N, C-alpha and C positions, 0 to 999 in steps of 0.2 A: 472406480470403486463404488461410487454411488449408483451408477447405472447397473453394475453387476449385482449389487446388493438386492435391488428390486427384482431383477430377472431370476436370481437364485431362489427368491421366495415365491416365484411363480406369478409375480405381479407384472402385467403387461401395460403398456401405454405410458409409463412414467419414464420418459426419455428426453425431457427438456430440463434446463436449468433456469433459475431466476436469479437475477443480480440487479445491480443499480448502475446507472450511467456514471461515467467518470472513472471506472475501474480499470485496472491493468493486472493481468494474471500470467503473462508469459507469451512465448512466441511459437509454440507448436500449435497445430490446427485446433485441437480441443481447447487450449487456453485462449487462443486468439478469438474463438467464437464467443467468449464471455467477457472480452474487453469491450470498451465503448464502441458501438457499431458505427457511430458517425464521426466522432472526434478522435478516435483511437488511431494509433500509428499504422494499423493494418487495414483500416476501413477501405481506402481507395484501391489498394492492390488486390484484396481478396474478397471483395463484395461479390455475392452470388455463389461463392465457393464454400464458405463456411456454413456449418449448421445454424439454423435460426433458433435462438433462445429468447427468453423473455427479459425485458428491461423495465425497471421502474426509475423514477427520477432519483438523482443523487441526493443523499441526505442533506436537508437544508440547515438544521440547527448545528452550530459549531460545538466543538468539545467544551463541556462544562455548561452548556445551555440546556434548558428543558426541551423535551420532545413532545409535541401535542398529538392528539389523534389525527389532526389534519396533516401533520408532517409525515405521517406514515400511511395515510389513507390510500394513496394510489398503489403503494406496495402491497397493502393488505387486500385491496380489491383484486389486484392482478393474481395474487396467490390464491385467493378464494375462487376466482373464476377458473383457474387452470390447475387447481390442486390435484386433480386426477392425472395430470400430465407431468407434473413437476417431480423430478427425482430428488433434487436438492436445491437449496439456496447457496450461492457462493458469494462471499464478501471479503474485502480486506478489512479487518477489524480496526476501527477508530481512525486509521490513517489511510487515505487513498493516495498511493505513492505516485507512480509515473503518470497517473491521470490528473495530477494537479497538486500533489502534496497538501491535500486538504485534511483537516482534523475534524471529525464529526462527533456528534453527541453520543456519549456512552449510553444514554437512555434509548436512543434509536436502536442500538444494537440489542439491548434487552428486549425491546418490543419485537424485533425480528425473531429472536429466540422463542418468544412466547407464541408468535404466529406460526412458526415452524412446528412447534409442539402441537398446536391446535389442529393443524391440518396433516399431521403425520409425515412431515417433510424433513429430510436430513439437512443439517446446517454444516456447510464447509467453510472454514475460515483460512484464508491465505495469509499466513503469518511470516512469509518469506522476509519481508522488510521490517516487521515489527516484533519479531521474536527475540528472546534472549536479552531482555532488559531495555531495549531501545527506547520505549516510550515511558519508562519509569517503573513498569511492572514487568515481570518475567515474560509474559505474553500479553499483548494489547487487550485481549478480551477480558482480562482480569479487571480492567477499569470498569467494565459493565457487570462484573460478577457473574459471568456466564461461561459455559463450556460448549464447544462445538461437538458434533458427531464425528467430524473428520477435520484434521488440522494439517496444513502443509507447512513445513519448515525447511530452511536452507540457508545459504550464505553464512550467517553468523554461527550456524551449527558447528562449523569447523574453525570459527574465528577468521574465515577468509583464507586459510592456508591451503586448502584443497577443495575441489569441487565435490559437494555432497548435498543431496536433498533427502528428506524423509517425510513419510506420511504417517501420522498418528491417527488412531481411530478408537472408538469405544469397542468393547469386546463384542457387543451385539453386531456392530457393523463389520468388524474384522472377520468374525465367524460367518456372518451372513453373506459377505462378499465372496467367500470361498465355499459356498454351498451349505454351510451350517454344520454344526458339530454332529448332529444325528442323521445326516443324509448318508444313504448307503453308497452313493457314487458322487461325492462332492466335486464340484468343478473348481479348480484352483483359480486364484485371481489371475485374470488374463493380462498380465503386465509383467514383463521381465526384461529390463534393459541389460545390455551386455555387461556393464560394470556395476550391476546391482550388488549392494552390500560389499563393495570393494574393501578388503580387509584393512588396507593402509588408511583409506579415507575414514573408515569407521573408528579406527584406533585414534586418529587425529581428532575426530569429533568427540569421542569419549574424554580425551585429555583436555580438550578445549572447554567442554561443559563443566568438567570437574574444576578446572582452573577458574572459570567464571563464578561458579557457585561458592568457591572458597574465598573469593575476593570481596571487598566491600563495594560491589557494583552499584548497589542502590545509592550509597553516599556519593559515589563518583558521578553517576548519572544526574543526581539532583544538583550537584555542583556545576556540571556542564550546562544544565538547563537554566540555572540562575544566571550564569555568566553570559550565555547566549542571549537571554532575555534582556539583560542590562546593556550589552554591547551592540545588539542589533536594533534595539528600540529606536535609537536616533534616526535610523533609516526611514522611519514612518513619517518624519517631517518633510521628506522630499516629495515634490510633485511627481517624480518619476516612479514612486512606489505606491502600489495599490494596497499592500498589506504586509505585515510582519507576523510570523507565527513561530512559536516555539513549543515543543512538547517533548519532555525527556531530553534525549541527546539528538534532537532533530531541530535544526534552525532553518527557517525558510523566509526569503525575501521575495515577494511577488511584485513584479514591475507592472506598470500600466501598459507598456509596449514590449514586444518581443526583443530579446537580447540578441546581439550579434555574437555568435558563439566564438569565432576566432578572435575578435577584438576583446571580448570578455575574458577569455582564457589568457590573452597576452597581458592584460591588466593584472589578473590574479598571479600569473607567473612572475611578474615584476615585483610582487610582494612575497614571493617564495611560497605561493599557495597553489594547489591544484584542485579545482572543483569542476563538476560537470553541469553547466547550465543547460536548460532546455526550455524552449518556448519563452514564457515570461518569468520563469522561475530560476532563482539562484538559491541553492540549498547546501547544507552541510550535515553530515551524519558522522561526527568524529569518533574515533576509538575512545573507549572509556578511560584509558590510561594516559590520554593526552594531557600534557602539562598546561597549566593556566596560561603561561606565556605563549605557548603554541596556539592555543585556542584564540587568544587575543590577536595573534597574527592572522588567523583565518577571518576573524571579524573585521579587521582593518582592510583586508583584501576585498571583502564583500562590500564594505562601505565605500571603497574606492570605485568599485563598479557602479554603485548607486550614484556617486558624484559624477562619473563620466556620463552615465545615462541622463542625468539631469542637465548637464552642460549640452549634450547633444540635442535634447528636447528643447532647451532654451534657444539654441541656434536655429532649429527648424521653425520654432514659433516666431523668432525675429525675422527670418526670411519671409515667412508668410505675411507678416505684418508689413514688411517693406513692399511686397508685391501688391497688397491690398491698398497701400497708400500711393501706389504708382511710382515709387522711387526706383523700382527695378523694371 
């Protein structure tokens, strides 16, 4: 949509995207090309095949922290240098998901919006993981008080009942990407998947959104956030834990060492919990209607994983000590 917007306006050369490292946007070729090019899950397999886009450092200041000129300097200089080539900036707002479950400064996002406006570049926000209340606001960009030119939503759009994604855009972008209202021979948006606007999926989405907005979702998310913060915070005292992060209905425990997925899931299953660990991360994104006791059960399972990781690290350190002492 962003690329066709510029071409429909007769602007050539704007065929690159700018993003930050540590991002994840999906598994088709266009999406893979704006995932982290070095540490992303596609880097090794598809290096040399994907289009080359522009990458700035991942946002340094955490959520709630101020963002200085220095924090955004490299992003700003990259955009300024390549402004004539950049069709759009694409970011996950506030929460970098599969790239590390990092929560970054809302002020950083505001500065990016300002820079895009200054250079006449579109801003795309990937709200697949952060839409529909997950971070405490209906969409994560509301923490920064900004709006994108294009927004991608999905997953929670249907409450997870059926597969559906949607792209929202400003009227200017929507009309521009289709050749414009006054063009005598407008070119329609060149994107039409087989199941586009599937009637059943759209009906489910409409019902799900109506149900969400009619519910006390803000109160529920706030309660989940407070409970996760309280019950996961003890994990921080473990030497096996690098950080504990909670934002809205997202709870993350980051380990110092990678998790053994099979062993971790066995521990969780023994506590009646099913989560998906990856790398050093163990996280939960519970449904808003989850009961307090059920959420406590998840937290207990996560703490059990931390305890096991700490025991394992202790055994390794003890073995290393014995070797260094010459007792082995």
